[in-house]
PyMOL Python script that loads the backbone (N, CA, C, O; Angstrom):
from pymol import cmd

cmd.read_pdbstr("""\
ATOM      1  N   MET A   1      64.149 172.921 -28.632  1.00  0.00           N
ATOM      2  CA  MET A   1      63.278 172.639 -29.745  1.00  0.00           C
ATOM      3  C   MET A   1      62.434 171.408 -29.447  1.00  0.00           C
ATOM      4  O   MET A   1      61.261 171.373 -29.820  1.00  0.00           O
ATOM      5  N   GLY A   2      62.981 170.414 -28.798  1.00  0.00           N
ATOM      6  CA  GLY A   2      62.227 169.220 -28.438  1.00  0.00           C
ATOM      7  C   GLY A   2      62.018 168.275 -29.602  1.00  0.00           C
ATOM      8  O   GLY A   2      62.452 168.549 -30.720  1.00  0.00           O
ATOM      9  N   PRO A   3      61.347 167.154 -29.337  1.00  0.00           N
ATOM     10  CA  PRO A   3      61.088 166.162 -30.385  1.00  0.00           C
ATOM     11  C   PRO A   3      60.276 166.760 -31.534  1.00  0.00           C
ATOM     12  O   PRO A   3      59.390 167.589 -31.326  1.00  0.00           O
ATOM     13  N   GLN A   4      60.596 166.323 -32.732  1.00  0.00           N
ATOM     14  CA  GLN A   4      59.893 166.759 -33.940  1.00  0.00           C
ATOM     15  C   GLN A   4      59.382 165.530 -34.667  1.00  0.00           C
ATOM     16  O   GLN A   4      60.065 164.506 -34.714  1.00  0.00           O
ATOM     17  N   ARG A   5      58.205 165.620 -35.227  1.00  0.00           N
ATOM     18  CA  ARG A   5      57.657 164.516 -36.011  1.00  0.00           C
ATOM     19  C   ARG A   5      57.999 164.725 -37.481  1.00  0.00           C
ATOM     20  O   ARG A   5      58.140 165.858 -37.943  1.00  0.00           O
ATOM     21  N   GLY A   6      58.128 163.634 -38.200  1.00  0.00           N
ATOM     22  CA  GLY A   6      58.426 163.723 -39.613  1.00  0.00           C
ATOM     23  C   GLY A   6      58.146 162.403 -40.299  1.00  0.00           C
ATOM     24  O   GLY A   6      57.702 161.443 -39.669  1.00  0.00           O
ATOM     25  N   VAL A   7      58.406 162.363 -41.585  1.00  0.00           N
ATOM     26  CA  VAL A   7      58.217 161.148 -42.376  1.00  0.00           C
ATOM     27  C   VAL A   7      59.478 160.900 -43.186  1.00  0.00           C
ATOM     28  O   VAL A   7      59.977 161.791 -43.874  1.00  0.00           O
ATOM     29  N   LEU A   8      59.981 159.690 -43.097  1.00  0.00           N
ATOM     30  CA  LEU A   8      61.133 159.245 -43.877  1.00  0.00           C
ATOM     31  C   LEU A   8      60.628 158.204 -44.862  1.00  0.00           C
ATOM     32  O   LEU A   8      60.109 157.165 -44.454  1.00  0.00           O
ATOM     33  N   ALA A   9      60.774 158.470 -46.149  1.00  0.00           N
ATOM     34  CA  ALA A   9      60.377 157.522 -47.191  1.00  0.00           C
ATOM     35  C   ALA A   9      61.641 157.002 -47.859  1.00  0.00           C
ATOM     36  O   ALA A   9      62.469 157.785 -48.324  1.00  0.00           O
ATOM     37  N   MET A  10      61.791 155.676 -47.907  1.00  0.00           N
ATOM     38  CA  MET A  10      62.988 155.078 -48.506  1.00  0.00           C
ATOM     39  C   MET A  10      62.590 154.054 -49.553  1.00  0.00           C
ATOM     40  O   MET A  10      61.613 153.322 -49.398  1.00  0.00           O
ATOM     41  N   GLU A  11      63.376 154.023 -50.628  1.00  0.00           N
ATOM     42  CA  GLU A  11      63.238 153.008 -51.668  1.00  0.00           C
ATOM     43  C   GLU A  11      64.612 152.420 -51.927  1.00  0.00           C
ATOM     44  O   GLU A  11      65.609 153.141 -51.956  1.00  0.00           O
ATOM     45  N   GLU A  12      64.661 151.110 -52.115  1.00  0.00           N
ATOM     46  CA  GLU A  12      65.932 150.431 -52.364  1.00  0.00           C
ATOM     47  C   GLU A  12      65.872 149.720 -53.705  1.00  0.00           C
ATOM     48  O   GLU A  12      64.892 149.048 -54.026  1.00  0.00           O
ATOM     49  N   GLU A  13      66.928 149.879 -54.474  1.00  0.00           N
ATOM     50  CA  GLU A  13      67.071 149.144 -55.723  1.00  0.00           C
ATOM     51  C   GLU A  13      68.519 148.717 -55.852  1.00  0.00           C
ATOM     52  O   GLU A  13      69.412 149.552 -55.996  1.00  0.00           O
ATOM     53  N   ARG A  14      68.750 147.397 -55.798  1.00  0.00           N
ATOM     54  CA  ARG A  14      70.099 146.823 -55.909  1.00  0.00           C
ATOM     55  C   ARG A  14      71.074 147.422 -54.893  1.00  0.00           C
ATOM     56  O   ARG A  14      72.222 147.712 -55.230  1.00  0.00           O
ATOM     57  N   GLY A  15      70.626 147.605 -53.670  1.00  0.00           N
ATOM     58  CA  GLY A  15      71.497 148.106 -52.614  1.00  0.00           C
ATOM     59  C   GLY A  15      71.665 149.611 -52.583  1.00  0.00           C
ATOM     60  O   GLY A  15      72.351 150.141 -51.709  1.00  0.00           O
ATOM     61  N   ILE A  16      71.035 150.320 -53.548  1.00  0.00           N
ATOM     62  CA  ILE A  16      71.121 151.789 -53.589  1.00  0.00           C
ATOM     63  C   ILE A  16      69.834 152.354 -52.996  1.00  0.00           C
ATOM     64  O   ILE A  16      68.731 151.978 -53.394  1.00  0.00           O
ATOM     65  N   LEU A  17      69.995 153.259 -52.043  1.00  0.00           N
ATOM     66  CA  LEU A  17      68.877 153.818 -51.302  1.00  0.00           C
ATOM     67  C   LEU A  17      68.575 155.230 -51.779  1.00  0.00           C
ATOM     68  O   LEU A  17      69.488 156.037 -51.957  1.00  0.00           O
ATOM     69  N   SER A  18      67.300 155.530 -51.988  1.00  0.00           N
ATOM     70  CA  SER A  18      66.871 156.890 -52.323  1.00  0.00           C
ATOM     71  C   SER A  18      65.571 157.157 -51.581  1.00  0.00           C
ATOM     72  O   SER A  18      64.924 156.235 -51.085  1.00  0.00           O
ATOM     73  N   GLY A  19      65.197 158.426 -51.511  1.00  0.00           N
ATOM     74  CA  GLY A  19      63.947 158.747 -50.841  1.00  0.00           C
ATOM     75  C   GLY A  19      63.894 160.190 -50.404  1.00  0.00           C
ATOM     76  O   GLY A  19      64.508 161.066 -51.014  1.00  0.00           O
ATOM     77  N   SER A  20      63.145 160.428 -49.328  1.00  0.00           N
ATOM     78  CA  SER A  20      62.971 161.795 -48.845  1.00  0.00           C
ATOM     79  C   SER A  20      62.743 161.814 -47.339  1.00  0.00           C
ATOM     80  O   SER A  20      62.315 160.832 -46.732  1.00  0.00           O
ATOM     81  N   ILE A  21      63.045 162.971 -46.764  1.00  0.00           N
ATOM     82  CA  ILE A  21      62.731 163.259 -45.367  1.00  0.00           C
ATOM     83  C   ILE A  21      61.818 164.477 -45.373  1.00  0.00           C
ATOM     84  O   ILE A  21      62.134 165.505 -45.972  1.00  0.00           O
ATOM     85  N   ARG A  22      60.685 164.345 -44.699  1.00  0.00           N
ATOM     86  CA  ARG A  22      59.779 165.484 -44.551  1.00  0.00           C
ATOM     87  C   ARG A  22      59.691 165.797 -43.059  1.00  0.00           C
ATOM     88  O   ARG A  22      59.185 164.989 -42.280  1.00  0.00           O
ATOM     89  N   ALA A  23      60.182 166.965 -42.666  1.00  0.00           N
ATOM     90  CA  ALA A  23      60.180 167.363 -41.250  1.00  0.00           C
ATOM     91  C   ALA A  23      60.195 168.880 -41.150  1.00  0.00           C
ATOM     92  O   ALA A  23      60.766 169.558 -42.005  1.00  0.00           O
ATOM     93  N   MET A  24      59.577 169.406 -40.119  1.00  0.00           N
ATOM     94  CA  MET A  24      59.572 170.838 -39.819  1.00  0.00           C
ATOM     95  C   MET A  24      59.156 171.679 -41.030  1.00  0.00           C
ATOM     96  O   MET A  24      59.697 172.762 -41.254  1.00  0.00           O
ATOM     97  N   GLY A  25      58.192 171.175 -41.809  1.00  0.00           N
ATOM     98  CA  GLY A  25      57.654 171.927 -42.932  1.00  0.00           C
ATOM     99  C   GLY A  25      58.475 171.890 -44.202  1.00  0.00           C
ATOM    100  O   GLY A  25      58.138 172.577 -45.167  1.00  0.00           O
ATOM    101  N   SER A  26      59.550 171.102 -44.234  1.00  0.00           N
ATOM    102  CA  SER A  26      60.404 171.022 -45.424  1.00  0.00           C
ATOM    103  C   SER A  26      60.585 169.571 -45.843  1.00  0.00           C
ATOM    104  O   SER A  26      60.441 168.655 -45.034  1.00  0.00           O
ATOM    105  N   THR A  27      60.904 169.375 -47.116  1.00  0.00           N
ATOM    106  CA  THR A  27      61.197 168.050 -47.644  1.00  0.00           C
ATOM    107  C   THR A  27      62.582 168.061 -48.260  1.00  0.00           C
ATOM    108  O   THR A  27      62.927 168.970 -49.015  1.00  0.00           O
ATOM    109  N   SER A  28      63.379 167.047 -47.936  1.00  0.00           N
ATOM    110  CA  SER A  28      64.720 166.884 -48.491  1.00  0.00           C
ATOM    111  C   SER A  28      64.780 165.541 -49.199  1.00  0.00           C
ATOM    112  O   SER A  28      64.438 164.514 -48.613  1.00  0.00           O
ATOM    113  N   PHE A  29      65.211 165.541 -50.451  1.00  0.00           N
ATOM    114  CA  PHE A  29      65.350 164.309 -51.215  1.00  0.00           C
ATOM    115  C   PHE A  29      66.800 163.850 -51.168  1.00  0.00           C
ATOM    116  O   PHE A  29      67.717 164.672 -51.159  1.00  0.00           O
ATOM    117  N   PHE A  30      67.005 162.545 -51.139  1.00  0.00           N
ATOM    118  CA  PHE A  30      68.357 161.998 -51.170  1.00  0.00           C
ATOM    119  C   PHE A  30      68.404 160.848 -52.171  1.00  0.00           C
ATOM    120  O   PHE A  30      67.383 160.231 -52.478  1.00  0.00           O
ATOM    121  N   LYS A  31      69.603 160.572 -52.672  1.00  0.00           N
ATOM    122  CA  LYS A  31      69.830 159.440 -53.564  1.00  0.00           C
ATOM    123  C   LYS A  31      71.245 158.951 -53.315  1.00  0.00           C
ATOM    124  O   LYS A  31      72.018 159.600 -52.611  1.00  0.00           O
ATOM    125  N   ASN A  32      71.580 157.818 -53.886  1.00  0.00           N
ATOM    126  CA  ASN A  32      72.901 157.213 -53.739  1.00  0.00           C
ATOM    127  C   ASN A  32      73.236 156.849 -52.301  1.00  0.00           C
ATOM    128  O   ASN A  32      74.408 156.796 -51.929  1.00  0.00           O
ATOM    129  N   GLY A  33      72.204 156.596 -51.483  1.00  0.00           N
ATOM    130  CA  GLY A  33      72.431 156.050 -50.156  1.00  0.00           C
ATOM    131  C   GLY A  33      72.785 154.575 -50.281  1.00  0.00           C
ATOM    132  O   GLY A  33      72.755 154.010 -51.374  1.00  0.00           O
ATOM    133  N   LYS A  34      73.118 153.960 -49.162  1.00  0.00           N
ATOM    134  CA  LYS A  34      73.506 152.547 -49.166  1.00  0.00           C
ATOM    135  C   LYS A  34      72.661 151.793 -48.154  1.00  0.00           C
ATOM    136  O   LYS A  34      72.300 152.325 -47.104  1.00  0.00           O
ATOM    137  N   ILE A  35      72.355 150.554 -48.484  1.00  0.00           N
ATOM    138  CA  ILE A  35      71.706 149.668 -47.535  1.00  0.00           C
ATOM    139  C   ILE A  35      72.367 148.309 -47.656  1.00  0.00           C
ATOM    140  O   ILE A  35      72.584 147.809 -48.760  1.00  0.00           O
ATOM    141  N   ASP A  36      72.684 147.716 -46.519  1.00  0.00           N
ATOM    142  CA  ASP A  36      73.351 146.420 -46.471  1.00  0.00           C
ATOM    143  C   ASP A  36      72.701 145.630 -45.343  1.00  0.00           C
ATOM    144  O   ASP A  36      72.896 145.939 -44.167  1.00  0.00           O
ATOM    145  N   PHE A  37      71.937 144.622 -45.701  1.00  0.00           N
ATOM    146  CA  PHE A  37      71.129 143.867 -44.749  1.00  0.00           C
ATOM    147  C   PHE A  37      70.216 144.841 -44.011  1.00  0.00           C
ATOM    148  O   PHE A  37      69.318 145.413 -44.630  1.00  0.00           O
ATOM    149  N   ASN A  38      70.415 145.050 -42.707  1.00  0.00           N
ATOM    150  CA  ASN A  38      69.515 145.952 -41.984  1.00  0.00           C
ATOM    151  C   ASN A  38      70.141 147.318 -41.694  1.00  0.00           C
ATOM    152  O   ASN A  38      69.495 148.157 -41.067  1.00  0.00           O
ATOM    153  N   ALA A  39      71.374 147.564 -42.130  1.00  0.00           N
ATOM    154  CA  ALA A  39      72.045 148.855 -41.896  1.00  0.00           C
ATOM    155  C   ALA A  39      71.911 149.743 -43.135  1.00  0.00           C
ATOM    156  O   ALA A  39      71.988 149.269 -44.268  1.00  0.00           O
ATOM    157  N   PHE A  40      71.708 151.039 -42.894  1.00  0.00           N
ATOM    158  CA  PHE A  40      71.574 151.967 -44.014  1.00  0.00           C
ATOM    159  C   PHE A  40      72.276 153.276 -43.693  1.00  0.00           C
ATOM    160  O   PHE A  40      72.532 153.595 -42.532  1.00  0.00           O
ATOM    161  N   GLU A  41      72.583 154.032 -44.751  1.00  0.00           N
ATOM    162  CA  GLU A  41      73.123 155.384 -44.594  1.00  0.00           C
ATOM    163  C   GLU A  41      72.806 156.195 -45.840  1.00  0.00           C
ATOM    164  O   GLU A  41      72.734 155.663 -46.948  1.00  0.00           O
ATOM    165  N   PHE A  42      72.618 157.494 -45.633  1.00  0.00           N
ATOM    166  CA  PHE A  42      72.381 158.418 -46.736  1.00  0.00           C
ATOM    167  C   PHE A  42      72.689 159.821 -46.248  1.00  0.00           C
ATOM    168  O   PHE A  42      72.824 160.060 -45.048  1.00  0.00           O
ATOM    169  N   SER A  43      72.799 160.750 -47.196  1.00  0.00           N
ATOM    170  CA  SER A  43      73.083 162.140 -46.826  1.00  0.00           C
ATOM    171  C   SER A  43      72.359 163.070 -47.787  1.00  0.00           C
ATOM    172  O   SER A  43      71.914 162.663 -48.860  1.00  0.00           O
ATOM    173  N   GLY A  44      72.255 164.321 -47.378  1.00  0.00           N
ATOM    174  CA  GLY A  44      71.584 165.314 -48.200  1.00  0.00           C
ATOM    175  C   GLY A  44      71.685 166.688 -47.573  1.00  0.00           C
ATOM    176  O   GLY A  44      72.470 166.915 -46.653  1.00  0.00           O
ATOM    177  N   VAL A  45      70.878 167.599 -48.086  1.00  0.00           N
ATOM    178  CA  VAL A  45      70.817 168.967 -47.568  1.00  0.00           C
ATOM    179  C   VAL A  45      69.358 169.274 -47.265  1.00  0.00           C
ATOM    180  O   VAL A  45      68.491 169.126 -48.127  1.00  0.00           O
ATOM    181  N   LEU A  46      69.093 169.702 -46.038  1.00  0.00           N
ATOM    182  CA  LEU A  46      67.750 170.096 -45.639  1.00  0.00           C
ATOM    183  C   LEU A  46      67.647 171.608 -45.751  1.00  0.00           C
ATOM    184  O   LEU A  46      68.376 172.338 -45.079  1.00  0.00           O
ATOM    185  N   ASN A  47      66.737 172.078 -46.606  1.00  0.00           N
ATOM    186  CA  ASN A  47      66.527 173.512 -46.811  1.00  0.00           C
ATOM    187  C   ASN A  47      65.321 173.933 -45.982  1.00  0.00           C
ATOM    188  O   ASN A  47      64.191 173.533 -46.259  1.00  0.00           O
ATOM    189  N   MET A  48      65.579 174.749 -44.958  1.00  0.00           N
ATOM    190  CA  MET A  48      64.517 175.189 -44.058  1.00  0.00           C
ATOM    191  C   MET A  48      64.009 176.582 -44.419  1.00  0.00           C
ATOM    192  O   MET A  48      63.348 177.223 -43.602  1.00  0.00           O
ATOM    193  N   GLY A  49      64.303 177.057 -45.614  1.00  0.00           N
ATOM    194  CA  GLY A  49      63.868 178.384 -46.045  1.00  0.00           C
ATOM    195  C   GLY A  49      64.832 179.460 -45.614  1.00  0.00           C
ATOM    196  O   GLY A  49      65.412 180.145 -46.456  1.00  0.00           O
ATOM    197  N   PHE A  50      65.014 179.622 -44.316  1.00  0.00           N
ATOM    198  CA  PHE A  50      65.927 180.653 -43.817  1.00  0.00           C
ATOM    199  C   PHE A  50      67.322 180.117 -43.560  1.00  0.00           C
ATOM    200  O   PHE A  50      68.230 180.901 -43.283  1.00  0.00           O
ATOM    201  N   PHE A  51      67.526 178.804 -43.643  1.00  0.00           N
ATOM    202  CA  PHE A  51      68.868 178.226 -43.574  1.00  0.00           C
ATOM    203  C   PHE A  51      68.858 176.831 -44.184  1.00  0.00           C
ATOM    204  O   PHE A  51      67.815 176.182 -44.275  1.00  0.00           O
ATOM    205  N   CYS A  52      70.037 176.383 -44.599  1.00  0.00           N
ATOM    206  CA  CYS A  52      70.232 175.031 -45.117  1.00  0.00           C
ATOM    207  C   CYS A  52      71.243 174.327 -44.227  1.00  0.00           C
ATOM    208  O   CYS A  52      72.169 174.955 -43.714  1.00  0.00           O
ATOM    209  N   THR A  53      71.068 173.042 -44.047  1.00  0.00           N
ATOM    210  CA  THR A  53      72.048 172.273 -43.295  1.00  0.00           C
ATOM    211  C   THR A  53      72.260 170.919 -43.964  1.00  0.00           C
ATOM    212  O   THR A  53      71.307 170.251 -44.364  1.00  0.00           O
ATOM    213  N   LYS A  54      73.519 170.533 -44.074  1.00  0.00           N
ATOM    214  CA  LYS A  54      73.859 169.208 -44.580  1.00  0.00           C
ATOM    215  C   LYS A  54      73.622 168.202 -43.465  1.00  0.00           C
ATOM    216  O   LYS A  54      73.784 168.519 -42.286  1.00  0.00           O
ATOM    217  N   TYR A  55      73.239 166.998 -43.842  1.00  0.00           N
ATOM    218  CA  TYR A  55      73.044 165.941 -42.859  1.00  0.00           C
ATOM    219  C   TYR A  55      73.570 164.622 -43.399  1.00  0.00           C
ATOM    220  O   TYR A  55      73.624 164.406 -44.610  1.00  0.00           O
ATOM    221  N   GLN A  56      73.955 163.751 -42.489  1.00  0.00           N
ATOM    222  CA  GLN A  56      74.314 162.380 -42.810  1.00  0.00           C
ATOM    223  C   GLN A  56      73.574 161.505 -41.815  1.00  0.00           C
ATOM    224  O   GLN A  56      73.650 161.727 -40.607  1.00  0.00           O
ATOM    225  N   VAL A  57      72.859 160.514 -42.318  1.00  0.00           N
ATOM    226  CA  VAL A  57      72.070 159.628 -41.473  1.00  0.00           C
ATOM    227  C   VAL A  57      72.628 158.219 -41.577  1.00  0.00           C
ATOM    228  O   VAL A  57      72.884 157.720 -42.673  1.00  0.00           O
ATOM    229  N   LYS A  58      72.816 157.580 -40.422  1.00  0.00           N
ATOM    230  CA  LYS A  58      73.210 156.174 -40.352  1.00  0.00           C
ATOM    231  C   LYS A  58      72.268 155.497 -39.382  1.00  0.00           C
ATOM    232  O   LYS A  58      71.989 156.021 -38.304  1.00  0.00           O
ATOM    233  N   GLY A  59      71.769 154.312 -39.773  1.00  0.00           N
ATOM    234  CA  GLY A  59      70.835 153.642 -38.890  1.00  0.00           C
ATOM    235  C   GLY A  59      70.616 152.189 -39.246  1.00  0.00           C
ATOM    236  O   GLY A  59      71.294 151.620 -40.101  1.00  0.00           O
ATOM    237  N   THR A  60      69.638 151.603 -38.557  1.00  0.00           N
ATOM    238  CA  THR A  60      69.295 150.204 -38.763  1.00  0.00           C
ATOM    239  C   THR A  60      67.782 150.042 -38.818  1.00  0.00           C
ATOM    240  O   THR A  60      67.023 150.845 -38.276  1.00  0.00           O
ATOM    241  N   LEU A  61      67.376 148.978 -39.491  1.00  0.00           N
ATOM    242  CA  LEU A  61      65.980 148.558 -39.532  1.00  0.00           C
ATOM    243  C   LEU A  61      65.898 147.194 -38.865  1.00  0.00           C
ATOM    244  O   LEU A  61      66.699 146.307 -39.160  1.00  0.00           O
ATOM    245  N   SER A  62      64.940 147.023 -37.976  1.00  0.00           N
ATOM    246  CA  SER A  62      64.731 145.745 -37.311  1.00  0.00           C
ATOM    247  C   SER A  62      63.236 145.465 -37.323  1.00  0.00           C
ATOM    248  O   SER A  62      62.483 146.023 -36.525  1.00  0.00           O
ATOM    249  N   GLY A  63      62.817 144.599 -38.232  1.00  0.00           N
ATOM    250  CA  GLY A  63      61.383 144.384 -38.403  1.00  0.00           C
ATOM    251  C   GLY A  63      60.742 145.673 -38.880  1.00  0.00           C
ATOM    252  O   GLY A  63      61.105 146.192 -39.935  1.00  0.00           O
ATOM    253  N   ASN A  64      59.795 146.195 -38.120  1.00  0.00           N
ATOM    254  CA  ASN A  64      59.138 147.456 -38.471  1.00  0.00           C
ATOM    255  C   ASN A  64      59.724 148.653 -37.743  1.00  0.00           C
ATOM    256  O   ASN A  64      59.208 149.762 -37.875  1.00  0.00           O
ATOM    257  N   ALA A  65      60.803 148.453 -36.970  1.00  0.00           N
ATOM    258  CA  ALA A  65      61.398 149.540 -36.182  1.00  0.00           C
ATOM    259  C   ALA A  65      62.627 150.112 -36.880  1.00  0.00           C
ATOM    260  O   ALA A  65      63.447 149.377 -37.432  1.00  0.00           O
ATOM    261  N   LEU A  66      62.737 151.435 -36.845  1.00  0.00           N
ATOM    262  CA  LEU A  66      63.875 152.154 -37.413  1.00  0.00           C
ATOM    263  C   LEU A  66      64.560 152.917 -36.283  1.00  0.00           C
ATOM    264  O   LEU A  66      63.897 153.556 -35.466  1.00  0.00           O
ATOM    265  N   ALA A  67      65.893 152.846 -36.244  1.00  0.00           N
ATOM    266  CA  ALA A  67      66.684 153.631 -35.286  1.00  0.00           C
ATOM    267  C   ALA A  67      67.863 154.204 -36.051  1.00  0.00           C
ATOM    268  O   ALA A  67      68.531 153.480 -36.790  1.00  0.00           O
ATOM    269  N   ALA A  68      68.132 155.501 -35.886  1.00  0.00           N
ATOM    270  CA  ALA A  68      69.205 156.145 -36.646  1.00  0.00           C
ATOM    271  C   ALA A  68      69.703 157.375 -35.903  1.00  0.00           C
ATOM    272  O   ALA A  68      69.101 157.833 -34.932  1.00  0.00           O
ATOM    273  N   VAL A  69      70.831 157.896 -36.397  1.00  0.00           N
ATOM    274  CA  VAL A  69      71.383 159.156 -35.911  1.00  0.00           C
ATOM    275  C   VAL A  69      71.644 160.031 -37.122  1.00  0.00           C
ATOM    276  O   VAL A  69      72.274 159.597 -38.086  1.00  0.00           O
ATOM    277  N   ALA A  70      71.158 161.267 -37.071  1.00  0.00           N
ATOM    278  CA  ALA A  70      71.440 162.260 -38.109  1.00  0.00           C
ATOM    279  C   ALA A  70      72.528 163.179 -37.580  1.00  0.00           C
ATOM    280  O   ALA A  70      72.375 163.791 -36.523  1.00  0.00           O
ATOM    281  N   THR A  71      73.625 163.275 -38.316  1.00  0.00           N
ATOM    282  CA  THR A  71      74.726 164.158 -37.949  1.00  0.00           C
ATOM    283  C   THR A  71      74.630 165.414 -38.801  1.00  0.00           C
ATOM    284  O   THR A  71      74.579 165.336 -40.028  1.00  0.00           O
ATOM    285  N   THR A  72      74.604 166.582 -38.145  1.00  0.00           N
ATOM    286  CA  THR A  72      74.495 167.864 -38.842  1.00  0.00           C
ATOM    287  C   THR A  72      75.496 168.842 -38.245  1.00  0.00           C
ATOM    288  O   THR A  72      76.150 168.537 -37.248  1.00  0.00           O
ATOM    289  N   GLY A  73      75.615 169.995 -38.843  1.00  0.00           N
ATOM    290  CA  GLY A  73      76.451 171.052 -38.295  1.00  0.00           C
ATOM    291  C   GLY A  73      75.880 171.637 -37.013  1.00  0.00           C
ATOM    292  O   GLY A  73      76.553 172.404 -36.325  1.00  0.00           O
ATOM    293  N   TYR A  74      74.643 171.280 -36.688  1.00  0.00           N
ATOM    294  CA  TYR A  74      73.982 171.769 -35.480  1.00  0.00           C
ATOM    295  C   TYR A  74      73.939 170.714 -34.382  1.00  0.00           C
ATOM    296  O   TYR A  74      73.297 170.914 -33.351  1.00  0.00           O
ATOM    297  N   GLY A  75      74.617 169.598 -34.599  1.00  0.00           N
ATOM    298  CA  GLY A  75      74.646 168.529 -33.606  1.00  0.00           C
ATOM    299  C   GLY A  75      74.118 167.227 -34.172  1.00  0.00           C
ATOM    300  O   GLY A  75      73.785 167.130 -35.353  1.00  0.00           O
ATOM    301  N   ASN A  76      74.048 166.234 -33.308  1.00  0.00           N
ATOM    302  CA  ASN A  76      73.536 164.919 -33.669  1.00  0.00           C
ATOM    303  C   ASN A  76      72.111 164.780 -33.153  1.00  0.00           C
ATOM    304  O   ASN A  76      71.783 165.256 -32.066  1.00  0.00           O
ATOM    305  N   PHE A  77      71.268 164.122 -33.948  1.00  0.00           N
ATOM    306  CA  PHE A  77      69.866 163.965 -33.595  1.00  0.00           C
ATOM    307  C   PHE A  77      69.476 162.499 -33.705  1.00  0.00           C
ATOM    308  O   PHE A  77      69.719 161.862 -34.730  1.00  0.00           O
ATOM    309  N   GLN A  78      68.878 161.970 -32.663  1.00  0.00           N
ATOM    310  CA  GLN A  78      68.379 160.602 -32.663  1.00  0.00           C
ATOM    311  C   GLN A  78      67.090 160.556 -33.477  1.00  0.00           C
ATOM    312  O   GLN A  78      66.259 161.461 -33.399  1.00  0.00           O
ATOM    313  N   ILE A  79      66.940 159.494 -34.255  1.00  0.00           N
ATOM    314  CA  ILE A  79      65.728 159.291 -35.044  1.00  0.00           C
ATOM    315  C   ILE A  79      65.193 157.908 -34.704  1.00  0.00           C
ATOM    316  O   ILE A  79      65.939 156.929 -34.698  1.00  0.00           O
ATOM    317  N   SER A  80      63.912 157.834 -34.424  1.00  0.00           N
ATOM    318  CA  SER A  80      63.273 156.539 -34.216  1.00  0.00           C
ATOM    319  C   SER A  80      61.959 156.553 -34.975  1.00  0.00           C
ATOM    320  O   SER A  80      61.345 157.603 -35.162  1.00  0.00           O
ATOM    321  N   GLY A  81      61.540 155.388 -35.404  1.00  0.00           N
ATOM    322  CA  GLY A  81      60.308 155.353 -36.166  1.00  0.00           C
ATOM    323  C   GLY A  81      59.763 153.957 -36.314  1.00  0.00           C
ATOM    324  O   GLY A  81      60.412 152.973 -35.960  1.00  0.00           O
ATOM    325  N   THR A  82      58.558 153.885 -36.844  1.00  0.00           N
ATOM    326  CA  THR A  82      57.868 152.631 -37.096  1.00  0.00           C
ATOM    327  C   THR A  82      57.373 152.638 -38.531  1.00  0.00           C
ATOM    328  O   THR A  82      56.822 153.631 -39.007  1.00  0.00           O
ATOM    329  N   ARG A  83      57.574 151.520 -39.213  1.00  0.00           N
ATOM    330  CA  ARG A  83      57.132 151.408 -40.608  1.00  0.00           C
ATOM    331  C   ARG A  83      55.617 151.556 -40.681  1.00  0.00           C
ATOM    332  O   ARG A  83      54.875 150.949 -39.910  1.00  0.00           O
ATOM    333  N   VAL A  84      55.179 152.380 -41.630  1.00  0.00           N
ATOM    334  CA  VAL A  84      53.762 152.499 -41.946  1.00  0.00           C
ATOM    335  C   VAL A  84      53.606 152.176 -43.421  1.00  0.00           C
ATOM    336  O   VAL A  84      54.610 152.005 -44.112  1.00  0.00           O
ATOM    337  N   THR A  85      52.415 152.088 -43.912  1.00  0.00           N
ATOM    338  CA  THR A  85      52.159 151.662 -45.283  1.00  0.00           C
ATOM    339  C   THR A  85      53.085 152.338 -46.277  1.00  0.00           C
ATOM    340  O   THR A  85      52.896 153.508 -46.610  1.00  0.00           O
ATOM    341  N   GLY A  86      54.088 151.605 -46.755  1.00  0.00           N
ATOM    342  CA  GLY A  86      54.983 152.096 -47.793  1.00  0.00           C
ATOM    343  C   GLY A  86      56.033 153.086 -47.345  1.00  0.00           C
ATOM    344  O   GLY A  86      56.817 153.538 -48.179  1.00  0.00           O
ATOM    345  N   ALA A  87      56.095 153.453 -46.058  1.00  0.00           N
ATOM    346  CA  ALA A  87      57.086 154.430 -45.590  1.00  0.00           C
ATOM    347  C   ALA A  87      57.308 154.239 -44.101  1.00  0.00           C
ATOM    348  O   ALA A  87      56.549 153.537 -43.432  1.00  0.00           O
ATOM    349  N   ALA A  88      58.360 154.873 -43.587  1.00  0.00           N
ATOM    350  CA  ALA A  88      58.623 154.862 -42.151  1.00  0.00           C
ATOM    351  C   ALA A  88      58.350 156.248 -41.603  1.00  0.00           C
ATOM    352  O   ALA A  88      58.779 157.241 -42.190  1.00  0.00           O
ATOM    353  N   SER A  89      57.651 156.327 -40.502  1.00  0.00           N
ATOM    354  CA  SER A  89      57.377 157.603 -39.848  1.00  0.00           C
ATOM    355  C   SER A  89      58.451 157.839 -38.806  1.00  0.00           C
ATOM    356  O   SER A  89      58.607 157.032 -37.890  1.00  0.00           O
ATOM    357  N   ALA A  90      59.192 158.924 -38.927  1.00  0.00           N
ATOM    358  CA  ALA A  90      60.336 159.159 -38.051  1.00  0.00           C
ATOM    359  C   ALA A  90      60.088 160.342 -37.139  1.00  0.00           C
ATOM    360  O   ALA A  90      59.443 161.317 -37.526  1.00  0.00           O
ATOM    361  N   SER A  91      60.606 160.251 -35.923  1.00  0.00           N
ATOM    362  CA  SER A  91      60.511 161.337 -34.953  1.00  0.00           C
ATOM    363  C   SER A  91      61.900 161.688 -34.466  1.00  0.00           C
ATOM    364  O   SER A  91      62.383 161.065 -33.520  1.00  0.00           O
ATOM    365  N   PRO A  92      62.573 162.678 -35.082  1.00  0.00           N
ATOM    366  CA  PRO A  92      63.912 163.026 -34.619  1.00  0.00           C
ATOM    367  C   PRO A  92      63.854 163.707 -33.262  1.00  0.00           C
ATOM    368  O   PRO A  92      62.967 164.520 -33.002  1.00  0.00           O
ATOM    369  N   THR A  93      64.797 163.375 -32.407  1.00  0.00           N
ATOM    370  CA  THR A  93      64.911 164.038 -31.116  1.00  0.00           C
ATOM    371  C   THR A  93      66.352 164.449 -30.905  1.00  0.00           C
ATOM    372  O   THR A  93      67.270 163.720 -31.281  1.00  0.00           O
ATOM    373  N   PRO A  94      66.561 165.632 -30.295  1.00  0.00           N
ATOM    374  CA  PRO A  94      67.939 166.105 -30.085  1.00  0.00           C
ATOM    375  C   PRO A  94      68.664 165.281 -29.050  1.00  0.00           C
ATOM    376  O   PRO A  94      69.830 165.546 -28.756  1.00  0.00           O
TER     377      PRO A  94
END
""", "prot")
cmd.dss("prot")
cmd.show_as("cartoon", "prot")
cmd.util.cbc("prot")
cmd.orient("prot")
């Protein structure tokens, strides 16, 4: 499948993380994630139309750089990205 481009939008309020992942033509919303200093984690279900997969993401923010791993039933996927106006643009790679 190779690298895929996407957009990860995150909002934090009192340590609770919510937002969305837009990748491969689908959008998945998440809430009740956690953020502590520069470490974050959240989970959700990505609906790809012909299949759904649960995911759990754990990662870090360092300045404008994002690095994370998404764990799914189809394997683990590296995510890297750079903050853009109001959101982080993520590129998951297998």
